ChimeraX commands (.cxc) that place a marker at each C-alpha (Angstrom):
marker #1 position 0.00,0.02,0.03 radius 0.5
marker #1 position 2.72,2.51,0.88 radius 0.5
marker #1 position 3.96,2.16,-3.03 radius 0.5
marker #1 position -0.01,3.09,-4.22 radius 0.5
marker #1 position 0.41,5.97,-1.86 radius 0.5
marker #1 position 3.56,7.44,-2.83 radius 0.5
marker #1 position 2.61,7.44,-6.59 radius 0.5
marker #1 position -0.46,8.98,-5.75 radius 0.5
marker #1 position 1.36,11.69,-3.45 radius 0.5
marker #1 position 3.36,12.24,-6.12 radius 0.5
marker #1 position 0.69,12.74,-8.78 radius 0.5
marker #1 position -1.01,15.13,-6.45 radius 0.5
marker #1 position 2.14,16.92,-6.01 radius 0.5
marker #1 position 2.75,17.06,-9.50 radius 0.5
marker #1 position -0.71,18.45,-10.41 radius 0.5
marker #1 position -0.65,21.49,-7.67 radius 0.5
marker #1 position 3.39,22.34,-9.20 radius 0.5
marker #1 position 4.79,21.58,-5.57 radius 0.5
marker #1 position 8.00,20.09,-4.69 radius 0.5
marker #1 position 7.54,16.36,-4.70 radius 0.5
marker #1 position 6.76,14.20,-1.89 radius 0.5
marker #1 position 10.30,12.39,0.05 radius 0.5
marker #1 position 10.32,9.95,2.91 radius 0.5
marker #1 position 9.65,10.71,6.26 radius 0.5
marker #1 position 9.94,7.50,8.29 radius 0.5
marker #1 position 7.56,4.47,7.00 radius 0.5
marker #1 position 5.66,7.70,5.58 radius 0.5
marker #1 position 6.21,10.92,3.22 radius 0.5
marker #1 position 6.18,14.60,3.28 radius 0.5
marker #1 position 5.46,17.37,1.04 radius 0.5
marker #1 position 6.78,20.91,1.56 radius 0.5
marker #1 position 2.99,22.48,0.43 radius 0.5
marker #1 position 4.05,25.80,1.55 radius 0.5
marker #1 position 0.26,27.33,1.95 radius 0.5
marker #1 position -0.74,29.31,4.65 radius 0.5
marker #1 position -3.38,27.30,5.65 radius 0.5
marker #1 position -0.85,24.11,5.04 radius 0.5
marker #1 position 2.58,24.64,5.28 radius 0.5
marker #1 position 3.92,20.77,5.35 radius 0.5
marker #1 position 1.73,17.58,4.97 radius 0.5
marker #1 position 2.67,13.93,6.29 radius 0.5
marker #1 position 0.81,10.86,4.63 radius 0.5
marker #1 position 0.84,7.33,6.20 radius 0.5
marker #1 position -0.39,4.32,5.12 radius 0.5
marker #1 position -1.01,3.33,8.51 radius 0.5
marker #1 position -1.45,4.48,12.06 radius 0.5
marker #1 position 1.82,3.34,13.51 radius 0.5
marker #1 position 4.65,5.00,15.54 radius 0.5
marker #1 position 6.00,7.02,12.91 radius 0.5
marker #1 position 2.93,8.69,12.40 radius 0.5
marker #1 position 2.28,9.07,16.56 radius 0.5
marker #1 position 5.47,10.21,17.11 radius 0.5
marker #1 position 5.08,13.13,14.68 radius 0.5
marker #1 position 1.69,13.71,16.50 radius 0.5
marker #1 position 3.31,14.04,19.72 radius 0.5
marker #1 position 6.00,16.20,18.92 radius 0.5
marker #1 position 4.10,18.64,16.23 radius 0.5
marker #1 position 2.64,21.84,17.73 radius 0.5
marker #1 position 3.29,24.70,15.00 radius 0.5
marker #1 position -0.20,25.21,13.63 radius 0.5
marker #1 position -0.99,24.58,10.15 radius 0.5
marker #1 position 1.06,21.37,9.68 radius 0.5
marker #1 position -1.59,18.19,8.13 radius 0.5
marker #1 position -0.95,14.48,9.32 radius 0.5
marker #1 position -2.93,12.44,7.03 radius 0.5
marker #1 position -3.02,8.57,7.44 radius 0.5
marker #1 position -5.40,6.03,5.67 radius 0.5
marker #1 position -7.29,4.65,8.39 radius 0.5
marker #1 position -11.19,5.64,9.63 radius 0.5
marker #1 position -11.10,8.85,11.80 radius 0.5
marker #1 position -12.19,7.25,15.33 radius 0.5
marker #1 position -9.45,4.89,15.08 radius 0.5
marker #1 position -7.07,8.77,15.15 radius 0.5
marker #1 position -9.08,11.07,17.77 radius 0.5
marker #1 position -8.09,9.32,20.97 radius 0.5
marker #1 position -4.58,8.45,19.63 radius 0.5
marker #1 position -3.34,11.83,19.48 radius 0.5
marker #1 position -3.06,15.15,21.65 radius 0.5
marker #1 position -6.21,16.91,22.09 radius 0.5
marker #1 position -4.88,19.99,20.35 radius 0.5
marker #1 position -5.22,18.34,17.26 radius 0.5
marker #1 position -8.68,18.63,14.79 radius 0.5
marker #1 position -9.90,15.89,12.84 radius 0.5
marker #1 position -11.18,17.46,9.41 radius 0.5
marker #1 position -13.76,16.22,7.15 radius 0.5
marker #1 position -13.31,12.36,5.83 radius 0.5
marker #1 position -11.35,11.73,2.74 radius 0.5
marker #1 position -11.81,8.20,0.75 radius 0.5
marker #1 position -9.08,6.88,-1.02 radius 0.5
marker #1 position -10.62,5.54,-4.43 radius 0.5
marker #1 position -9.60,3.09,-6.96 radius 0.5
marker #1 position -10.53,1.84,-10.47 radius 0.5
marker #1 position -8.87,-0.64,-11.84 radius 0.5
marker #1 position -10.80,-0.96,-14.50 radius 0.5
marker #1 position -12.60,1.02,-17.61 radius 0.5
marker #1 position -15.02,3.28,-15.88 radius 0.5
marker #1 position -18.73,2.96,-16.31 radius 0.5
marker #1 position -20.98,4.96,-18.65 radius 0.5
marker #1 position -17.92,5.68,-21.04 radius 0.5
marker #1 position -20.63,6.99,-23.75 radius 0.5
marker #1 position -21.48,10.28,-21.51 radius 0.5
marker #1 position -21.55,13.38,-24.17 radius 0.5
marker #1 position -20.77,16.72,-23.39 radius 0.5
marker #1 position -24.22,19.03,-22.60 radius 0.5
marker #1 position -25.26,21.21,-25.02 radius 0.5
marker #1 position -23.21,24.48,-24.97 radius 0.5
marker #1 position -20.64,24.06,-23.27 radius 0.5
marker #1 position -16.65,23.10,-24.71 radius 0.5
marker #1 position -13.68,22.11,-24.03 radius 0.5
marker #1 position -10.20,23.28,-23.05 radius 0.5
marker #1 position -6.96,21.39,-22.48 radius 0.5
marker #1 position -3.56,22.46,-21.35 radius 0.5
marker #1 position -0.58,20.45,-20.54 radius 0.5
marker #1 position 2.35,20.80,-17.54 radius 0.5
marker #1 position 4.30,18.51,-15.81 radius 0.5
marker #1 position 3.12,15.04,-16.14 radius 0.5
marker #1 position -0.29,16.21,-15.88 radius 0.5
marker #1 position -2.95,17.05,-17.95 radius 0.5
marker #1 position -5.66,19.75,-17.01 radius 0.5
marker #1 position -9.23,19.64,-18.62 radius 0.5
marker #1 position -11.76,22.55,-18.47 radius 0.5
marker #1 position -15.20,22.58,-19.39 radius 0.5
marker #1 position -16.54,26.20,-20.41 radius 0.5
marker #1 position -20.13,27.74,-20.50 radius 0.5
marker #1 position -21.14,29.77,-23.23 radius 0.5
marker #1 position -21.09,33.18,-21.45 radius 0.5
marker #1 position -17.17,31.55,-19.83 radius 0.5
marker #1 position -17.93,30.46,-16.93 radius 0.5
marker #1 position -15.25,27.90,-15.91 radius 0.5
marker #1 position -18.23,25.38,-15.14 radius 0.5
marker #1 position -15.91,22.29,-14.40 radius 0.5
marker #1 position -12.60,21.46,-14.30 radius 0.5
marker #1 position -10.47,18.41,-13.22 radius 0.5
marker #1 position -6.28,17.09,-13.46 radius 0.5
marker #1 position -4.96,13.83,-14.27 radius 0.5
marker #1 position -1.48,13.04,-13.54 radius 0.5
marker #1 position -0.08,10.04,-14.84 radius 0.5
marker #1 position 3.03,8.73,-12.36 radius 0.5
marker #1 position 4.49,5.23,-13.65 radius 0.5
marker #1 position 1.68,2.29,-14.33 radius 0.5
marker #1 position -0.64,4.84,-12.44 radius 0.5
marker #1 position -3.36,8.12,-13.27 radius 0.5
marker #1 position -3.86,10.46,-10.43 radius 0.5
marker #1 position -6.55,12.41,-10.66 radius 0.5
marker #1 position -7.33,15.44,-8.57 radius 0.5
marker #1 position -9.30,19.02,-7.74 radius 0.5
marker #1 position -12.35,17.60,-9.90 radius 0.5
marker #1 position -14.93,20.59,-9.39 radius 0.5
marker #1 position -17.88,21.58,-10.93 radius 0.5
marker #1 position -19.24,24.89,-10.23 radius 0.5
marker #1 position -22.20,24.99,-7.95 radius 0.5
marker #1 position -24.28,26.52,-10.75 radius 0.5
marker #1 position -23.59,24.41,-13.66 radius 0.5
marker #1 position -24.40,20.85,-11.56 radius 0.5
marker #1 position -26.65,18.15,-12.76 radius 0.5
marker #1 position -25.87,18.16,-16.35 radius 0.5
marker #1 position -22.94,15.87,-16.45 radius 0.5
marker #1 position -20.23,17.74,-16.75 radius 0.5
marker #1 position -17.98,16.06,-14.34 radius 0.5
marker #1 position -19.08,12.60,-15.62 radius 0.5
marker #1 position -17.97,13.73,-18.84 radius 0.5
marker #1 position -14.95,15.23,-17.79 radius 0.5
marker #1 position -13.71,12.03,-15.81 radius 0.5
marker #1 position -13.99,10.34,-18.94 radius 0.5
marker #1 position -12.30,12.65,-21.22 radius 0.5
marker #1 position -9.07,12.57,-18.37 radius 0.5
marker #1 position -9.45,8.78,-18.37 radius 0.5
marker #1 position -8.88,8.95,-22.16 radius 0.5
marker #1 position -5.76,10.32,-21.89 radius 0.5
marker #1 position -4.77,7.76,-19.39 radius 0.5
marker #1 position -5.58,4.91,-21.82 radius 0.5
marker #1 position -4.15,6.30,-24.46 radius 0.5
marker #1 position -0.75,6.13,-22.76 radius 0.5
marker #1 position -1.46,2.76,-21.49 radius 0.5
marker #1 position -2.71,3.08,-18.13 radius 0.5
marker #1 position -5.74,1.40,-16.29 radius 0.5
marker #1 position -4.88,1.95,-12.64 radius 0.5
marker #1 position -6.91,4.76,-11.52 radius 0.5
marker #1 position -6.43,6.54,-8.12 radius 0.5
marker #1 position -7.89,9.58,-6.49 radius 0.5
marker #1 position -9.23,10.77,-2.98 radius 0.5
marker #1 position -12.66,11.91,-2.59 radius 0.5
marker #1 position -14.40,14.09,-0.44 radius 0.5
marker #1 position -17.74,12.78,1.38 radius 0.5
marker #1 position -19.78,14.94,-1.81 radius 0.5
marker #1 position -17.47,13.19,-4.42 radius 0.5
marker #1 position -17.35,9.72,-3.31 radius 0.5
marker #1 position -21.00,9.38,-4.77 radius 0.5
marker #1 position -20.10,10.34,-8.59 radius 0.5
marker #1 position -17.25,8.06,-8.21 radius 0.5
marker #1 position -19.02,5.25,-7.41 radius 0.5
marker #1 position -21.80,5.78,-9.99 radius 0.5
marker #1 position -18.94,5.51,-12.89 radius 0.5
marker #1 position -17.36,2.30,-11.10 radius 0.5
marker #1 position -14.83,3.43,-8.71 radius 0.5
marker #1 position -14.77,1.63,-5.44 radius 0.5
marker #1 position -13.05,2.38,-1.80 radius 0.5
marker #1 position -9.47,1.86,-1.05 radius 0.5
marker #1 position -9.35,3.14,2.14 radius 0.5
marker #1 position -10.15,5.89,4.29 radius 0.5
marker #1 position -8.47,9.06,4.45 radius 0.5
marker #1 position -8.05,11.00,7.75 radius 0.5
marker #1 position -6.75,13.87,7.98 radius 0.5
marker #1 position -5.90,16.32,11.21 radius 0.5
marker #1 position -4.17,19.52,11.72 radius 0.5
marker #1 position -3.54,21.83,15.05 radius 0.5
marker #1 position -5.34,25.25,13.75 radius 0.5
marker #1 position -4.28,28.50,13.83 radius 0.5
marker #1 position -5.94,31.45,15.85 radius 0.5
marker link #1:1,2 radius 0.2
marker link #1:2,3 radius 0.2
marker link #1:3,4 radius 0.2
marker link #1:4,5 radius 0.2
marker link #1:5,6 radius 0.2
marker link #1:6,7 radius 0.2
marker link #1:7,8 radius 0.2
marker link #1:8,9 radius 0.2
marker link #1:9,10 radius 0.2
marker link #1:10,11 radius 0.2
marker link #1:11,12 radius 0.2
marker link #1:12,13 radius 0.2
marker link #1:13,14 radius 0.2
marker link #1:14,15 radius 0.2
marker link #1:15,16 radius 0.2
marker link #1:16,17 radius 0.2
marker link #1:17,18 radius 0.2
marker link #1:18,19 radius 0.2
marker link #1:19,20 radius 0.2
marker link #1:20,21 radius 0.2
marker link #1:21,22 radius 0.2
marker link #1:22,23 radius 0.2
marker link #1:23,24 radius 0.2
marker link #1:24,25 radius 0.2
marker link #1:25,26 radius 0.2
marker link #1:26,27 radius 0.2
marker link #1:27,28 radius 0.2
marker link #1:28,29 radius 0.2
marker link #1:29,30 radius 0.2
marker link #1:30,31 radius 0.2
marker link #1:31,32 radius 0.2
marker link #1:32,33 radius 0.2
marker link #1:33,34 radius 0.2
marker link #1:34,35 radius 0.2
marker link #1:35,36 radius 0.2
marker link #1:36,37 radius 0.2
marker link #1:37,38 radius 0.2
marker link #1:38,39 radius 0.2
marker link #1:39,40 radius 0.2
marker link #1:40,41 radius 0.2
marker link #1:41,42 radius 0.2
marker link #1:42,43 radius 0.2
marker link #1:43,44 radius 0.2
marker link #1:44,45 radius 0.2
marker link #1:45,46 radius 0.2
marker link #1:46,47 radius 0.2
marker link #1:47,48 radius 0.2
marker link #1:48,49 radius 0.2
marker link #1:49,50 radius 0.2
marker link #1:50,51 radius 0.2
marker link #1:51,52 radius 0.2
marker link #1:52,53 radius 0.2
marker link #1:53,54 radius 0.2
marker link #1:54,55 radius 0.2
marker link #1:55,56 radius 0.2
marker link #1:56,57 radius 0.2
marker link #1:57,58 radius 0.2
marker link #1:58,59 radius 0.2
marker link #1:59,60 radius 0.2
marker link #1:60,61 radius 0.2
marker link #1:61,62 radius 0.2
marker link #1:62,63 radius 0.2
marker link #1:63,64 radius 0.2
marker link #1:64,65 radius 0.2
marker link #1:65,66 radius 0.2
marker link #1:66,67 radius 0.2
marker link #1:67,68 radius 0.2
marker link #1:68,69 radius 0.2
marker link #1:69,70 radius 0.2
marker link #1:70,71 radius 0.2
marker link #1:71,72 radius 0.2
marker link #1:72,73 radius 0.2
marker link #1:73,74 radius 0.2
marker link #1:74,75 radius 0.2
marker link #1:75,76 radius 0.2
marker link #1:76,77 radius 0.2
marker link #1:77,78 radius 0.2
marker link #1:78,79 radius 0.2
marker link #1:79,80 radius 0.2
marker link #1:80,81 radius 0.2
marker link #1:81,82 radius 0.2
marker link #1:82,83 radius 0.2
marker link #1:83,84 radius 0.2
marker link #1:84,85 radius 0.2
marker link #1:85,86 radius 0.2
marker link #1:86,87 radius 0.2
marker link #1:87,88 radius 0.2
marker link #1:88,89 radius 0.2
marker link #1:89,90 radius 0.2
marker link #1:90,91 radius 0.2
marker link #1:91,92 radius 0.2
marker link #1:92,93 radius 0.2
marker link #1:93,94 radius 0.2
marker link #1:94,95 radius 0.2
marker link #1:95,96 radius 0.2
marker link #1:96,97 radius 0.2
marker link #1:97,98 radius 0.2
marker link #1:98,99 radius 0.2
marker link #1:99,100 radius 0.2
marker link #1:100,101 radius 0.2
marker link #1:101,102 radius 0.2
marker link #1:102,103 radius 0.2
marker link #1:103,104 radius 0.2
marker link #1:104,105 radius 0.2
marker link #1:105,106 radius 0.2
marker link #1:106,107 radius 0.2
marker link #1:107,108 radius 0.2
marker link #1:108,109 radius 0.2
marker link #1:109,110 radius 0.2
marker link #1:110,111 radius 0.2
marker link #1:111,112 radius 0.2
marker link #1:112,113 radius 0.2
marker link #1:113,114 radius 0.2
marker link #1:114,115 radius 0.2
marker link #1:115,116 radius 0.2
marker link #1:116,117 radius 0.2
marker link #1:117,118 radius 0.2
marker link #1:118,119 radius 0.2
marker link #1:119,120 radius 0.2
marker link #1:120,121 radius 0.2
marker link #1:121,122 radius 0.2
marker link #1:122,123 radius 0.2
marker link #1:123,124 radius 0.2
marker link #1:124,125 radius 0.2
marker link #1:125,126 radius 0.2
marker link #1:126,127 radius 0.2
marker link #1:127,128 radius 0.2
marker link #1:128,129 radius 0.2
marker link #1:129,130 radius 0.2
marker link #1:130,131 radius 0.2
marker link #1:131,132 radius 0.2
marker link #1:132,133 radius 0.2
marker link #1:133,134 radius 0.2
marker link #1:134,135 radius 0.2
marker link #1:135,136 radius 0.2
marker link #1:136,137 radius 0.2
marker link #1:137,138 radius 0.2
marker link #1:138,139 radius 0.2
marker link #1:139,140 radius 0.2
marker link #1:140,141 radius 0.2
marker link #1:141,142 radius 0.2
marker link #1:142,143 radius 0.2
marker link #1:143,144 radius 0.2
marker link #1:144,145 radius 0.2
marker link #1:145,146 radius 0.2
marker link #1:146,147 radius 0.2
marker link #1:147,148 radius 0.2
marker link #1:148,149 radius 0.2
marker link #1:149,150 radius 0.2
marker link #1:150,151 radius 0.2
marker link #1:151,152 radius 0.2
marker link #1:152,153 radius 0.2
marker link #1:153,154 radius 0.2
marker link #1:154,155 radius 0.2
marker link #1:155,156 radius 0.2
marker link #1:156,157 radius 0.2
marker link #1:157,158 radius 0.2
marker link #1:158,159 radius 0.2
marker link #1:159,160 radius 0.2
marker link #1:160,161 radius 0.2
marker link #1:161,162 radius 0.2
marker link #1:162,163 radius 0.2
marker link #1:163,164 radius 0.2
marker link #1:164,165 radius 0.2
marker link #1:165,166 radius 0.2
marker link #1:166,167 radius 0.2
marker link #1:167,168 radius 0.2
marker link #1:168,169 radius 0.2
marker link #1:169,170 radius 0.2
marker link #1:170,171 radius 0.2
marker link #1:171,172 radius 0.2
marker link #1:172,173 radius 0.2
marker link #1:173,174 radius 0.2
marker link #1:174,175 radius 0.2
marker link #1:175,176 radius 0.2
marker link #1:176,177 radius 0.2
marker link #1:177,178 radius 0.2
marker link #1:178,179 radius 0.2
marker link #1:179,180 radius 0.2
marker link #1:180,181 radius 0.2
marker link #1:181,182 radius 0.2
marker link #1:182,183 radius 0.2
marker link #1:183,184 radius 0.2
marker link #1:184,185 radius 0.2
marker link #1:185,186 radius 0.2
marker link #1:186,187 radius 0.2
marker link #1:187,188 radius 0.2
marker link #1:188,189 radius 0.2
marker link #1:189,190 radius 0.2
marker link #1:190,191 radius 0.2
marker link #1:191,192 radius 0.2
marker link #1:192,193 radius 0.2
marker link #1:193,194 radius 0.2
marker link #1:194,195 radius 0.2
marker link #1:195,196 radius 0.2
marker link #1:196,197 radius 0.2
marker link #1:197,198 radius 0.2
marker link #1:198,199 radius 0.2
marker link #1:199,200 radius 0.2
marker link #1:200,201 radius 0.2
marker link #1:201,202 radius 0.2
marker link #1:202,203 radius 0.2
marker link #1:203,204 radius 0.2
marker link #1:204,205 radius 0.2
marker link #1:205,206 radius 0.2
marker link #1:206,207 radius 0.2
marker link #1:207,208 radius 0.2
marker link #1:208,209 radius 0.2
view
């Protein structure tokens, strides 16, 4: 599992134009550099490396993430840590369902490539960015990131169409192993096109003032 986490985190970093992850004990570390996420550490299991890090870290906005349910983390770390909304690591190791979805009338596509990432945008007739998402190819994995549909443009199948367009890029490069981390809201969309839960994904942080 650690190998998969490493590939996903590398794809996540490339998608966001961040430094690549480095090993930190049994996990990984990324220097994110944002105001409310300075550094993120990711672990595949709740082990001594994770727990020791939670004890020695007192600085706000350093995120610790681990592939276990939140209930397992809550009572194992100091009270200064706050559990964040749940995440869901998801995988799809076969072609996605509903591949014949079509782009809703009045919308058009724009593509942008950087690093090993593809950014796909769905633009409305009035110029609004209606839906967007990234896919990054890392070895034999396609990592999907920041799949977002503007609230005014939902319920038109835009995200489903976008996911299939991103998948076509992966398939064109011979890659069928798909991976992402979903929010609670996004999980249902991905399940509808054949994705499955790979593991829970719990984040904790010490909030700043």
